[in-house]
N, C-alpha and C positions, 0 to 999 in steps of 0.2 A: 261240620263247622258250627260253632256256637255263636249266639247273637253278639257276645262281647267281641269275638274276633271280627265279625262283620262290621261292628261299630268302629273298631280299631282301624280296619282297612278303609272305611269311609273317611276317617280322620286323616289317615296317611295321604289319601288321594287329595283331600281338601288342602293339606299342607304342601302339596306339590310333589310327593313321592311317586315314583313310577312302579306300577305292579310288575313283578317278575325281575325287576332290576333292583329296587330299593327294599322290596318286601315280597314275601311269598308264604305259602302255607303248605306244610308237609302233612298230607292226609294220613300217611302211615303212622306218624308219631302224634298227629293231632296238635301240632305246634306251629306257631307263627315265627317266621324269621325276618328280622329287620336289620338292614345294614346300618353303618354309622351315619351315612347321609340321611336315611329315612328317620333315624333316631333324632338327629339334629334338627331336621325339618319339623318333627313332632314337637320338640322342645320349643322351637321358635314360634310355631303356630299356636300352641296351647301351653303357654308358660305357667298357667295356674295349676297344672297337673304335675304331680311328683313322678316324673318318668323314671328317675333313678330308683325310686322306691318300688315302682311296678316292675322294672326290669330286674331288680335284685331278687324278686320272688321266683323268677325262672331259674332253673338250675343248669345254666349253660356251662359246659366245660370249656373254660377259656384257655386252658393250658395245653390240651391235646393237640390242637392245630399248630401251636407254636412248636411243640416238641417234634411233631412230624416234619414240619418245614425245616427246622433247625438241623435235624438229622439228615434230611435230603441235601441241605446246603453244606453240611459238615462244619457247622458253627455251634458254639456252646448254647446260645439262646438268642435267636434273631430279634425277638420282641424286646428283650432287655437292651440290646445294642441300639435299636431304634429309639427306645424311650430315653436312654441316656443322651443320645445325640439331640433328640427333640428338646429335652430339658435345657441343654446348653444353648441351642439356637434360639429358644424363646427369650432367653436373657440377652442375646447378642443382637437380634434383628429388630428393625423398626416394626411398629405395629402392623402396617400393611404387608410388609414382607413376611412377618411371622404368621399372619393370617393365611397368606398364599401357601407358605410352607406347610402349615397344619392341615389345610384342606387337601393338598396333594398327598401328603403322607397318609393321613387317616383314610381318605376315600379310596385311593389307588391300591393300598395294601390290602384292605378288607375285600375290595372287589376282586382282586386276583387270588388271595390266599384264604379268605374266610376268617382270618384272624381279627378278632374284635379289639383292635388297639385302643380305641377310646375307653372301652370298659376295663381293659388292663391298666390303662393310665389312671382311671378313677380308683381302681383297687390298689395300685402299687406306688403311685407317686404322691408327694406331699400336697396338701390341700391348696396352698398358694399356686402351685403349678397347675393343678386341675382347674382352679378358678380362672387363671389367666387363659388357659386353653379354651375354656367354655366361652369367655368373652371374645376371643379371636374367631371362634367358629361361627359366631353370630354376625361377624362382619362379612361383607362381600369383598373378597380379596381383589385388590386392584393393582398391586405392585408385584410383578413376577419376581421370583427368587428361585434360582436353580440349585441352591445348596442341598435341597432335599434329595436330588439325584445322587450326589456324592454320598450322603449319609445312608441312603438305602443300599447302595453298592457296597460300602464298607461294612455295614451291619450284616449284609448277606455273605460276607467272607472275602470281598474284594480288597484291593489295596488302593492307596491314594495314587499309585502309578496307573491305575485303570481309568483315571479321570484327568482331563486337562481342560483348561478354559481358554477360549479364544474370544475375548470380549464378552459378549452376552451368551455366546454359544458354549455348550458343554460337549466335549468330545470324549467318547468312551472307547476303551479297547474292546476287542471281541469278547473277552471275559467279562468286562463291565456291562456290555449290552446283554449278554446271557444272564448275568446275575440280576440286573434290573428287571428283565422280562420274567424272571422267576418269582419276583416279589411285588410287582406293581403293574397295574394296567390303567390306562386313561388316555386323555387326548394329548399325545406327544409323538412327534415324528422321531422314531428311534432308528439311528443308522450306525453301523460300525464305522468309526472314523479313523481308528488307529490300528496298526498291525499289532497283533497280540505278541 
């Protein structure tokens, strides 16, 4: 491990990132891995550093994990589906709901699948969308919004029939629960509420 890596890890810890969860080091490849939450924490704690420029120097294959998951799910492109729905929701939701939505989508998908959605968004979506998303991710989300669950289930190959709403509660079919747990992990009590 080089001294630059040690300095980066020190900065990550100082920013609030958790070793082993938000970042790790692959001794075999000699490479550092930082998830979206760790990257966002770095940006917020050290805004004077061009983190996008630094991260673009690394040659991470963004598409291979998407292709593997899409094939597993039997969908054309899971990430494209998520990004399309995210772009629509950012226009529709209030600022606090959009912040909640973005945190749930980006953090939970990468933690479960290893897909770097934030980097794909930066690469593939228009600059105004990227700027809005960046602003939202700096907020502490305080208004829960459950639309992200529907959007992930549909992007993973589910249908709108796999999701129903009962007030603030989201009810998923057995297929909906299965699809959500294939693409997302986080703090949420997931139960099969509907007969498939």
